[in-house]
C-alpha positions, 0 to 999 in steps of 0.5 A: 126732336134734335136741333143743329147745334152752332159749328155741327157738321150736318149728317144726313138722315140715314135711320128712322124708326124700324133701325132704331128699333133694330138698334134697341133690341140689340143694344138696349138692356135698359133705358137709362142713358148717357150722352157725349157732350158737343162742346169740349172741355178745357182739355179737348174731351168730351164727356159723357154725362146723365141728361136731367130730368131722369130722361128715359131712351126713346127710339127718337134718341136712339135715330138721333144718335144714329143720324149723329145729331146725339152721342149716346153712351149704353149701360150694361147691366140692369139692376132690376135682373143684374143681367145684360144682353151683351158683353163689350170688351174695350181695349185701348193700348199697343196691341191692342188689336192683337189681343182681341183677335186671340179673344175673337178666335177663341170664343169661336172655338166656342161657338160664339159669334163676336162682331168687333168694332172699331174705336179712336185708339184701339177697338171693342169686342161685342158678344149678345146673349139671345135672351139676357144673362147674369152679368157674374156669369158674363164677367166669370167666362170672359175673365177666366178666358183672358187670364188663360189667353194672356190677356192683360186686364185693367185694374188687375195692378195693370194701368193698360189691358182689357175692360169688359163690361159689365164692370159689375156683377151687380148693382144697388136699385140706384146704382148705374154702373158703367155705361160705354159709347153706343156703337155706330153714332158719331164720336164728338171727339173726331167727328166720325163713325167707327164701323164693325168689320165684317159688313158694309160701311152703311147703318142698315148693313151694319144693324142687319149684320150684327142681328145675324149673329149668334146669340149665346144662350143661357143654356149655352153660357151656363156650360160654358161657366161650369166649374169657374170662379172670379180669378182672385186676382179680379175678384172686387174688393169687399167695400169698407164703411169710412168713418164720418169724414173730419178733415182735421184727423190725422190720416192721408189725403190724396189732395196734398199730394197732387196738383191742379185739381179742379171740381166738375160734377161734385168731384175733383179731377187731376193728373193720376200720379202713378199714371204721371210715372209711366208717361201717361195721363197726358190730358192730366185728368184720370183722378177723380177725388170725392169733393165731399169726402177726400179719401176716397178717389179713383183712377179711371186708367186702372191705377190702383191705390196701392199704385197711386199711394206708392207714387206719391211716396206714402205706400199703404202699410201692410196690417198684417206685418206692421202689427205687433 
């Protein structure tokens, strides 16, 4: 199915259908997926994209991922059930490993066996479910755990911290949510695998190790979240319905305050002003801006709109204090 690409190193075929099936049992909760580009963008990054023609994950694709022929991204949340069969905690900041080890130890006190995976800049902590669990319960559990341990969470007013997948409590029928790199594949940016601690660095040993971990049951999760709610600072903000976009209307336009924006995949991408103030976003593409409606923009490193507006000298007005 997959052919060798020019300038790509030849990776030996080490996984067949059976290993791909075991991998699917662990990680595949829906058949939509993303694929990491072989060719880097101008900034050197290998971005992920959804395959054309709505291709669905197959055992052949999973085997190709394990054999290094492609690198896929996996979606946690299935919008048909609002459930996930795993939780991944991504941390790529200074002292990230220490925070993940704290979380891993605390999870162990609940009888939860979490697997620690190396990554390019930090690590990922994976938790598996016996049967898919409600995404909301998974998130309530981990966010309360992080708050109790004082582990920073990206996006809660912080530009650095852990990210929890699934990233949403629920999705609409045509929504995808956020994908994360599938473990044990070849990261195109560095041309290497990142292994899980706790098993020999072979695909079969790694999958056997993960398969033998104790999985959380639905009854256990209900016990973990009994009496808990999502901490207020992590609760999703209500969606705001904007009036139709009118470029002539006098209002804040983020494009007036940034430079060097380049268009790609329906969005503009440029340096995040808030990240820049903190000496971050060296590649200059953390901020995405909708080309169709520039009022919609997002920093993928976790800076809030309030932080971005303050950084460009146009802070968001406090409507309560500014009202007569």
